[in-house]
C-alpha positions as CSV (number, residue, x, y, z in Angstrom):
1,X,6.4,27.9,-16.3
2,X,6.2,30.3,-19.2
3,X,7.7,33.8,-18.9
4,X,5.1,36.6,-18.8
5,X,5.1,39.3,-21.5
6,X,7.3,41.5,-19.3
7,X,10.1,39.0,-19.3
8,X,11.0,40.0,-22.8
9,X,11.6,43.6,-21.8
10,X,13.1,43.0,-18.4
11,X,15.7,40.8,-19.9
12,X,16.9,43.6,-22.1
13,X,17.6,45.7,-19.0
14,X,20.0,43.3,-17.4
15,X,23.3,44.8,-16.2
16,X,26.5,44.7,-18.3
17,X,28.6,41.6,-17.9
18,X,31.5,41.9,-15.4
19,X,34.8,42.4,-17.3
20,X,37.9,40.4,-16.7
21,X,41.4,42.0,-17.2
22,X,42.0,42.5,-20.9
23,X,45.0,42.2,-23.1
24,X,46.1,45.1,-25.3
25,X,44.6,43.3,-28.3
26,X,41.2,42.9,-26.6
27,X,41.3,46.5,-25.4
28,X,41.9,47.7,-28.9
29,X,39.1,45.5,-30.1
30,X,36.8,47.0,-27.5
31,X,37.5,50.5,-28.8
32,X,36.7,49.3,-32.3
33,X,33.5,47.6,-31.1
34,X,32.2,50.6,-29.1
35,X,32.7,52.8,-32.1
36,X,31.3,50.7,-34.9
37,X,29.2,47.8,-33.4
38,X,27.8,48.7,-30.0
39,X,24.9,50.7,-31.4
40,X,23.4,47.5,-32.8
41,X,24.9,44.7,-30.7
42,X,25.1,46.5,-27.3
43,X,28.3,47.7,-25.5
44,X,29.0,44.2,-24.2
45,X,28.1,42.4,-27.5
46,X,25.1,40.9,-25.7
47,X,22.6,42.2,-28.1
48,X,21.0,45.6,-28.8
49,X,18.0,47.3,-30.3
50,X,18.7,45.9,-33.8
51,X,21.6,43.5,-33.6
52,X,21.7,40.0,-32.1
53,X,23.5,38.7,-29.0
54,X,27.0,37.9,-30.4
55,X,28.0,36.1,-27.2
56,X,25.4,33.4,-28.0
57,X,25.9,33.4,-31.7
58,X,26.6,30.1,-33.5
59,X,28.9,32.0,-35.9
60,X,31.0,33.2,-33.0
61,X,31.0,29.7,-31.4
62,X,32.2,28.1,-34.7
63,X,34.7,30.9,-35.5
64,X,38.4,30.1,-35.3
65,X,40.7,33.1,-35.3
66,X,38.3,35.1,-37.4
67,X,37.8,32.6,-40.2
68,X,34.1,33.2,-40.1
69,X,33.8,36.5,-38.4
70,X,36.3,38.2,-40.6
71,X,34.3,37.9,-43.9
72,X,31.1,39.0,-42.2
73,X,32.9,42.1,-40.8
74,X,34.4,43.0,-44.2
75,X,31.4,42.2,-46.3
76,X,28.6,43.0,-44.0
77,X,25.1,41.4,-44.2
78,X,23.2,44.0,-46.2
79,X,20.0,41.8,-46.1
80,X,20.0,42.2,-42.3
81,X,21.0,45.8,-42.3
82,X,24.6,45.2,-41.3
83,X,27.1,47.4,-43.3
84,X,30.5,46.3,-44.4
85,X,33.6,47.6,-42.5
86,X,36.8,48.5,-44.1
87,X,39.2,47.4,-41.3
88,X,42.9,46.5,-41.5
89,X,43.9,42.9,-40.6
90,X,45.2,44.2,-37.2
91,X,41.9,46.0,-36.5
92,X,39.9,42.9,-37.5
93,X,42.0,40.6,-35.3
94,X,41.4,43.0,-32.4
95,X,37.7,43.1,-33.0
96,X,37.5,39.3,-33.2
97,X,39.5,39.0,-30.0
98,X,37.1,41.3,-28.1
99,X,34.0,39.5,-29.3
100,X,35.5,36.1,-28.3
101,X,36.4,37.6,-24.9
102,X,32.9,38.7,-24.4
103,X,31.6,35.3,-25.2
104,X,34.0,33.8,-22.7
105,X,32.8,36.2,-20.0
106,X,29.2,35.6,-20.8
107,X,29.7,31.8,-20.7
108,X,31.2,32.1,-17.3
109,X,28.2,33.8,-15.8
110,X,26.0,31.6,-13.6
111,X,22.2,31.9,-13.3
112,X,21.0,34.9,-15.2
113,X,20.7,34.5,-19.0
114,X,20.7,37.9,-20.6
115,X,19.2,37.1,-24.0
116,X,15.9,35.7,-25.2
117,X,16.0,32.7,-27.5
118,X,13.5,32.2,-30.2
119,X,12.4,29.1,-28.4
120,X,11.4,31.2,-25.4
121,X,8.7,32.7,-27.6
122,X,7.4,29.3,-28.9
123,X,5.5,28.2,-25.7
124,X,2.0,29.1,-26.9
125,X,-0.6,27.0,-28.7
126,X,-0.4,27.3,-32.5
127,X,-4.1,26.4,-33.1
128,X,-5.3,28.8,-30.4
129,X,-3.1,31.5,-31.9
130,X,-4.6,30.9,-35.4
131,X,-8.1,31.0,-33.8
132,X,-7.3,34.4,-32.2
133,X,-5.8,35.7,-35.5
134,X,-9.0,34.8,-37.4
135,X,-11.4,35.6,-34.5
136,X,-11.1,37.7,-31.4
137,X,-8.0,39.6,-32.6
138,X,-9.5,40.4,-36.0
139,X,-6.0,40.3,-37.4
140,X,-7.2,38.8,-40.7
141,X,-9.1,42.0,-41.4
142,X,-5.8,43.7,-42.3
143,X,-3.3,40.8,-42.7
144,X,-3.1,37.7,-44.8
145,X,-0.9,34.7,-43.8
146,X,-0.2,34.0,-47.5
147,X,0.0,37.7,-48.4
148,X,1.8,40.4,-46.4
149,X,2.6,38.0,-43.6
150,X,4.1,35.2,-45.8
151,X,7.6,34.5,-44.5
152,X,7.3,37.0,-41.7
153,X,8.9,34.5,-39.2
154,X,12.0,34.4,-41.5
155,X,12.2,38.2,-41.8
156,X,11.8,38.8,-38.0
157,X,12.8,36.3,-35.3
158,X,12.4,36.3,-31.5
159,X,12.1,39.8,-30.0
160,X,12.0,41.5,-33.3
161,X,8.9,39.5,-34.2
162,X,7.1,40.3,-31.0
163,X,8.1,44.0,-31.3
164,X,6.5,44.1,-34.8
165,X,3.4,42.4,-33.3
166,X,3.0,44.8,-30.4
167,X,4.5,48.0,-31.8
168,X,4.5,47.9,-35.6
169,X,6.9,50.4,-37.3
170,X,6.6,52.0,-40.7
171,X,2.9,51.8,-41.2
172,X,1.4,55.0,-42.6
173,X,-2.0,56.3,-41.9
174,X,-4.3,57.4,-44.8
175,X,-6.2,60.6,-44.4
176,X,-9.4,61.4,-46.4
177,X,-10.6,65.0,-46.1
178,X,-14.0,66.1,-47.3
179,X,-14.1,69.8,-48.1
180,X,-17.2,72.0,-47.6
181,X,-17.7,71.9,-51.4
182,X,-18.0,68.1,-51.3
183,X,-14.6,67.5,-52.9
184,X,-12.5,64.8,-51.3
185,X,-8.8,64.8,-50.9
186,X,-6.8,61.7,-50.0
187,X,-3.2,61.2,-49.0
188,X,-0.8,60.1,-46.3
189,X,-1.5,61.7,-42.9
190,X,1.3,64.2,-42.2
191,X,0.1,66.2,-39.2
192,X,-2.9,66.2,-36.8
193,X,-3.6,68.2,-33.7
194,X,-6.7,69.8,-32.1
195,X,-6.8,72.6,-34.6
196,X,-5.1,71.5,-37.8
197,X,-4.8,68.4,-40.0
198,X,-2.6,67.8,-43.0
199,X,-1.8,65.2,-45.6
200,X,0.7,64.6,-48.5
201,X,-0.9,63.7,-51.8
202,X,0.6,61.1,-54.1
203,X,2.1,63.9,-56.2
204,X,4.0,65.0,-53.1
205,X,1.9,68.1,-52.5
206,X,1.4,69.0,-48.9
207,X,-2.0,70.3,-47.9
208,X,-3.2,71.5,-44.6
209,X,-6.7,72.2,-43.3
210,X,-8.4,73.7,-40.3
211,X,-9.8,70.6,-38.5
212,X,-13.1,72.3,-37.6
213,X,-13.9,73.3,-41.2
214,X,-13.6,70.0,-42.9
215,X,-14.8,66.4,-42.3
216,X,-12.0,63.8,-42.2
217,X,-11.4,60.2,-41.7
218,X,-8.1,58.7,-40.6
219,X,-7.3,55.0,-41.5
220,X,-4.4,54.0,-39.3
221,X,-3.4,50.3,-39.6
222,X,-1.3,50.5,-36.5
223,X,-4.1,51.7,-34.3
224,X,-5.6,48.2,-34.1
225,X,-2.3,47.0,-32.6
226,X,-2.4,49.8,-30.1
227,X,-6.0,49.0,-29.1
228,X,-5.1,45.4,-28.5
229,X,-2.4,46.3,-26.0
230,X,-5.1,47.1,-23.5
231,X,-6.9,43.8,-23.8
232,X,-4.2,41.2,-24.7
233,X,-3.8,38.4,-22.1
234,X,-0.4,36.7,-21.7
235,X,-2.0,33.6,-23.3
236,X,-3.1,35.6,-26.3
237,X,0.4,36.9,-26.9
238,X,2.1,33.5,-26.5
239,X,-0.5,31.8,-28.7
240,X,-0.4,34.5,-31.4
241,X,3.4,34.4,-31.4
242,X,3.4,30.6,-31.7
243,X,1.1,30.9,-34.8
244,X,3.1,33.7,-36.4
245,X,6.3,31.7,-36.0
246,X,4.8,29.1,-38.3
247,X,4.6,31.6,-41.2
248,X,7.8,30.8,-42.9
C-alpha cells in the first residue's frame, strides 16, 4: 500500500526520540549540535527543514571514530549548503559521539520510522507521470526535461524534490504595466494589493502605480503549481514524482 501525500508531512511531525543517559562527551556534543547543526538536521539529528536524517546516513554508518564525519564537519559541503565548522579536536569528538549516540537510539526504536526514504517516493508509474507532465498537468508549457529540469533529481532528492514540485521557491513573477499613455513598463513584481502595484525594473528602479489607473498583467510561474494543488490526485503526485526522479 502506498503512502498518501499526507504521509510525507505527518512523518516530519513525529516526536523526538527518547534519550538514554548520556556520557559527558555526548552531552558536550549535544550542546555543540544544538548550537550549530540542529537548525538543519533537527534537534535529534533525525532530519530538519534543509538537512538530511543523520541517524540513517550511510556516512554515519560507515564512520569510525570520526574518520568520515570529521572531514565533513571541518570542510563542510558547500554544494549542499553546509558550511565548514572550525572546531577543536575535542569539540569534534564530542559532536561525533553525539551523532553516533542518536543513531544508536534511533536504531533501537521499534515500529515508527521517522524519516522518508527516496524509495518511498518511487512508487508511481513513470510512463503515467510523463503523460501527466506532457498532458493534463501542462508542466511542459513552462518546463523542459532536457532544459531547466535536466538533472533535477540529482539536485533535489526525496522530500526536497516533492517540496519543489508542490511549493516551488525562488520563482519571480513578471509584471507588465500599461500606462494611460500606452507606454508599457516591465519588471519583477515587487508589491500588489487592492490599491497599488509595483515592480522593479532591470536597472533596479522601483516603480509603483495606482492599480485602478493602469492596466497590468502578472506572469507568475509558481501560480500554476498552486492551482494544481486543488486538483492533484494521490496517483498524479506519485506518478509525477516517479517521472521526475528519472531526470538525472
